[in-house]
C-alpha positions in Angstrom: -63.9 -64.3 72.1 -60.8 -65.7 69.9 -62.3 -64.4 66.9 -61.8 -60.8 67.4 -58.4 -61.1 68.7 -57.0 -63.0 65.8 -58.8 -60.3 63.6 -56.8 -57.8 65.4 -53.6 -59.9 65.4 -53.7 -60.6 61.4 -54.6 -56.9 61.1 -51.6 -55.6 63.0 -49.5 -58.1 61.1 -50.5 -56.9 57.5 -50.1 -53.2 58.8 -46.4 -54.1 59.8 -45.8 -55.8 56.4 -47.3 -52.9 54.7 -44.9 -50.6 56.6 -41.9 -52.8 56.0 -42.5 -53.0 52.2 -43.0 -49.0 52.0 -39.9 -48.5 54.1 -37.9 -51.0 51.5 -39.2 -49.2 48.6 -38.5 -45.8 50.2 -34.9 -47.1 51.0 -34.7 -48.3 47.1 -35.9 -44.8 45.7 -33.5 -43.0 48.0 -30.7 -41.3 45.9 -27.2 -42.6 46.0 -24.6 -40.2 47.3 -21.0 -40.9 45.9 -18.1 -38.9 47.2 -15.3 -38.3 44.9 -13.0 -35.7 42.9 -13.2 -33.8 39.8 -10.9 -34.2 37.3 -9.9 -32.2 33.7 -11.6 -33.6 30.4 -8.1 -33.9 29.2 -4.6 -33.5 31.2 -1.1 -34.1 29.6 2.5 -33.6 30.4 4.2 -32.1 27.4 8.0 -33.6 26.7 10.4 -33.7 23.8 12.1 -36.7 22.6 15.3 -35.5 22.0 17.9 -33.6 24.6 18.6 -29.7 24.2 18.3 -26.2 25.8 15.1 -24.3 26.0 15.6 -21.6 23.6 12.2 -19.7 23.8 8.8 -19.9 25.7 6.2 -18.4 23.2 3.1 -19.4 25.6 3.2 -18.4 29.4 1.3 -20.4 32.2 -2.2 -19.9 32.4 -2.5 -18.7 28.7 -5.1 -20.6 26.4 -3.7 -22.2 23.2 -5.0 -23.8 20.1 -4.0 -27.0 18.7 -1.1 -26.8 16.9 0.3 -23.9 19.0 4.3 -23.8 19.6 4.6 -23.9 23.5 8.2 -24.2 23.9 11.4 -24.6 21.6 15.0 -25.9 21.9 17.8 -24.7 20.4 17.7 -25.8 16.9 20.1 -24.0 14.6 22.1 -27.1 13.5 18.9 -28.8 12.5 17.6 -25.8 10.8 20.9 -25.9 8.8 20.7 -29.4 8.1 17.1 -29.4 7.0 17.9 -26.3 4.7 20.8 -28.5 3.1 18.9 -31.5 2.5 16.1 -29.5 1.0 18.3 -28.0 -1.4 19.8 -31.3 -2.3 16.3 -32.8 -2.9 15.4 -29.8 -5.3 18.5 -30.1 -7.3 17.9 -33.9 -7.7 14.4 -33.2 -8.5 15.4 -30.7 -11.3 18.2 -33.4 -12.7 15.2 -35.7 -12.6 12.6 -34.0 -14.8 15.5 -32.7 -17.0 16.5 -36.5 -17.6 12.7 -37.5 -18.0 12.0 -34.7 -20.6 15.2 -35.6 -22.4 14.1 -39.0 -22.6 10.7 -37.9 -23.8 11.4 -35.8 -26.5 15.0 -37.3 -28.1 14.8 -40.6 -26.6 18.7 -40.4 -26.0 18.5 -41.7 -22.6 18.4 -45.0 -21.6 16.1 -46.4 -18.7 18.9 -47.3 -16.4 20.0 -43.8 -16.5 16.4 -42.3 -16.1 16.0 -44.9 -13.2 19.0 -43.7 -11.3 18.1 -40.1 -11.2 14.7 -41.0 -10.0 16.2 -42.9 -7.4 18.5 -40.3 -6.5 15.8 -38.1 -6.0 13.8 -40.2 -4.1 16.5 -40.7 -1.3 16.9 -37.0 -1.4 13.4 -36.6 -0.5 13.4 -39.0 2.2 16.7 -37.6 3.8 14.9 -34.0 3.7 11.8 -35.5 5.2 14.0 -37.1 8.1 16.1 -34.0 8.7 12.9 -32.0 8.6 11.4 -34.6 11.3 14.4 -33.8 13.6 13.7 -30.1 13.2 10.0 -30.5 14.3 11.1 -32.5 17.4 12.9 -29.3 18.8 9.6 -27.8 19.4 6.6 -28.5 21.8 3.2 -28.1 20.2 -0.1 -28.4 21.4 -2.0 -31.4 20.7 -5.6 -30.0 21.5 -7.1 -26.8 22.6 -6.7 -26.0 26.1 -4.7 -24.0 29.0 -1.3 -24.4 30.0 -1.3 -25.1 33.7 2.4 -25.5 34.3 5.6 -24.8 32.9 8.5 -26.8 34.6 11.7 -25.3 33.0 12.4 -22.0 31.5 14.2 -20.5 28.7 18.2 -21.4 29.1 17.5 -24.8 31.1 18.7 -27.9 29.9 16.3 -30.8 29.5 16.6 -34.4 28.8 14.4 -36.9 26.6 10.9 -37.2 27.8 11.3 -34.9 30.8 8.4 -33.3 32.1 8.4 -29.7 30.7 4.7 -28.4 30.7 1.4 -29.4 31.5 -1.5 -28.8 29.3 -5.3 -29.3 30.5 -8.9 -28.8 28.8 -11.3 -27.8 31.3 -14.2 -27.1 28.7 -15.5 -30.2 30.2 -14.8 -32.4 33.2 -15.0 -35.8 34.9 -16.1 -36.7 38.4 -14.6 -40.0 39.4 -15.9 -41.7 42.7 -16.3 -45.3 44.3 -19.5 -46.9 45.5 -20.3 -50.5 46.6 -21.1 -53.2 43.8 -24.4 -53.9 44.7 -25.6 -50.1 44.5 -23.4 -49.8 41.0 -26.1 -52.0 39.5 -28.5 -49.6 39.9 -26.5 -47.0 37.9 -26.9 -47.2 33.9 -24.7 -45.3 31.2 -26.2 -41.7 30.6 -28.2 -41.8 33.5 -28.7 -38.1 34.8 -27.0 -37.1 37.9 -25.8 -33.7 39.8 -23.0 -32.7 41.2 -22.5 -30.9 44.7 -19.1 -29.0 44.7 -17.9 -27.2 48.0 -21.2 -27.6 49.6 -22.7 -25.1 47.3 -22.6 -25.1 43.7 -24.7 -27.9 41.7 -24.1 -28.7 38.1 -25.8 -31.6 35.9 -24.3 -34.2 34.0 -24.5 -37.6 33.2 -23.0 -41.0 34.0 -20.2 -41.9 31.2 -18.5 -44.9 32.9 -19.5 -47.8 35.3 -16.8 -50.0 35.7 -17.6 -53.7 34.7 -15.4 -55.2 37.5 -15.9 -54.8 41.5 -12.4 -54.4 43.4 -12.0 -57.7 45.3 -10.3 -55.7 48.2 -12.6 -53.1 48.8 -15.8 -54.3 47.2 -16.2 -51.0 45.0 -16.8 -50.1 41.8 -15.5 -47.0 40.0 -17.9 -44.8 38.4 -17.2 -41.7 36.1 -19.8 -38.8 35.2 -18.9 -36.2 32.7 -20.3 -32.4 32.8 -19.8 -29.3 30.6 -17.9 -26.4 31.8 -17.6 -24.0 28.7 -17.8 -21.0 31.1 -14.8 -22.4 33.3 -17.0 -22.1 36.5 -15.5 -25.2 38.0 -11.9 -25.7 38.4 -11.2 -29.5 38.4 -9.3 -31.1 41.3 -12.0 -30.2 43.9 -13.7 -32.7 45.9 -17.4 -33.1 45.2 -20.5 -35.1 46.0 -22.4 -37.1 43.1 -26.3 -37.7 43.5 -27.9 -40.0 41.6 -31.6 -40.6 41.7 
């Protein structure tokens, strides 16, 4: 009588173990869902290192710019005059140095000391012109990369202080997703792992993991994860909340 009962008990235990193992495997295979925020690929605040009055605004808010485009200009008349003066002095000292060198090569009537002084005068003048040109260049805000002007804080006629925020430039041709998950789950992730992102409960885009924090925040037990996505058509506006799915 006992033998059939024992067999039934062992059979039930075996089935329970199988279901338990299957449940664990199913949970392990479940997709991770991470809530977070989307961010522009590049996002910088543009400033100038010198004080001044904003003279012109060649680029408007919302306009696309290329690297090197002038976004804003400060008043720069004095700097233009000084740069022109230094350039004239440099060209004059260069001409004197060249004529002195030619004279020495043809007649040998110029000493090494005199030639060296002419060269020194030219070198100093060239350095002073370079400094004046740099001061002039600082009167402009130039786009450091291709992007879109998201915001302009000051308008022509306004005074600005050194390093005061004046404009914001963003590159949204790509965008990041930044989220946090528990340290154990982060171990399941790997760089370049394919992921999908759901934005606004509707639109889904594909991307890949580009950063997994090497440390876990001891206070929260969470690790930071970032994924990158293409956005050449500008369909996604970074700043929206989103949910990342990792299989």
